[in-house]
Each structure stands twice: as structure tokens, then as C-alpha cells.
C-alpha positions in Angstrom: 89.2 97.9 96.5 85.2 98.8 95.6 83.0 96.1 92.7 81.9 99.3 91.2 85.3 101.1 90.9 87.0 98.1 89.7 83.7 98.4 86.9 84.5 102.0 86.2 88.4 101.5 85.0 87.6 98.3 83.2 84.3 100.1 81.6 87.2 103.4 80.3 89.8 100.5 79.3 87.4 99.0 76.6 86.4 102.4 75.9 89.5 102.8 74.7 90.2 99.9 72.4 86.6 99.3 71.3 87.0 103.1 70.3 83.3 104.2 71.8 81.7 104.3 75.0 81.0 101.8 76.6 78.6 100.7 79.8 79.1 97.9 81.6 77.7 96.1 84.1 78.4 92.9 86.0 75.9 90.8 84.0 78.0 92.5 80.3 79.2 89.4 78.3 80.9 89.6 74.7 78.0 89.1 73.3 76.0 92.2 74.1 79.7 94.8 72.6 79.4 94.6 69.7 83.6 94.4 68.6 84.9 92.5 71.5 85.6 89.0 69.2 88.5 86.9 70.9 91.2 88.8 69.0 89.6 91.8 71.5 89.8 89.9 74.0 93.1 89.4 74.3 93.7 92.7 74.2 90.9 93.0 76.5 93.4 90.8 79.0 96.4 92.3 78.4 95.5 96.1 79.2 94.0 95.3 82.1 96.7 93.4 83.6 99.2 96.6 82.8 96.5 98.5 84.2 96.1 96.1 87.8 99.3 95.3 87.0 98.4 91.4 87.2 98.4 88.7 85.5 95.6 85.9 85.0 96.4 82.6 84.1 94.4 80.4 81.2 91.9 78.4 83.9 91.3 81.9 85.1 90.9 83.5 81.3 88.5 80.1 80.7 86.1 81.3 82.7 85.4 84.0 82.7 81.6 84.5 81.7 81.0 88.1 82.8 82.0 91.3 83.7 81.8 90.2 87.9 83.9 87.0 86.9 86.4 89.1 85.4 85.7 91.6 88.6 85.4 89.1 90.6 89.4 87.8 89.4 90.3 91.5 89.4 89.7 91.6 92.8 91.1 88.7 94.5 94.6 89.6 93.0 94.5 93.3 93.5 93.8 92.7 97.4 96.5 89.5 97.8 
């Protein structure tokens, strides 16, 4: 699975949860997206885990600094 394909799928999840169109890039952070707070973050993580049939470890979640980090973890888990 390629990075852009993963970002596209994450983008759809973000748009659904935040109820507005979102255009994510690898450098997008929570500070860049209005409405992406700690509660929303957990909802996003849950939805992403279900969508990709993966499970993030707590330390992985804590290391997520931007969408690029998230894509890296997803790619690693999906391609196992």
C-alpha cells in the first residue's frame, strides 16, 4: 500500500469524524486542523484501527507527531 493511498483513506476518515472536508499531507499536525483535539484524536485512532484492521500500541500513539508518522505505522502494520 502506497503512502498517498493511505493518506487518501485517512482523509476520508478525518472528514467523516470532523464533519468537514479535510486535505491532509504528511506534515499535517493536530494544530493544523480545527476540531482535532484529544477526544477527537482517540476517535480518529479507533476509526483508523478498524478501517485498516490494525491495532496501535500506546507508545506508537504517543509518537504520532503528524500524518506522515501515522502513515508510517499503518504501512508497517498493513504490510506485515
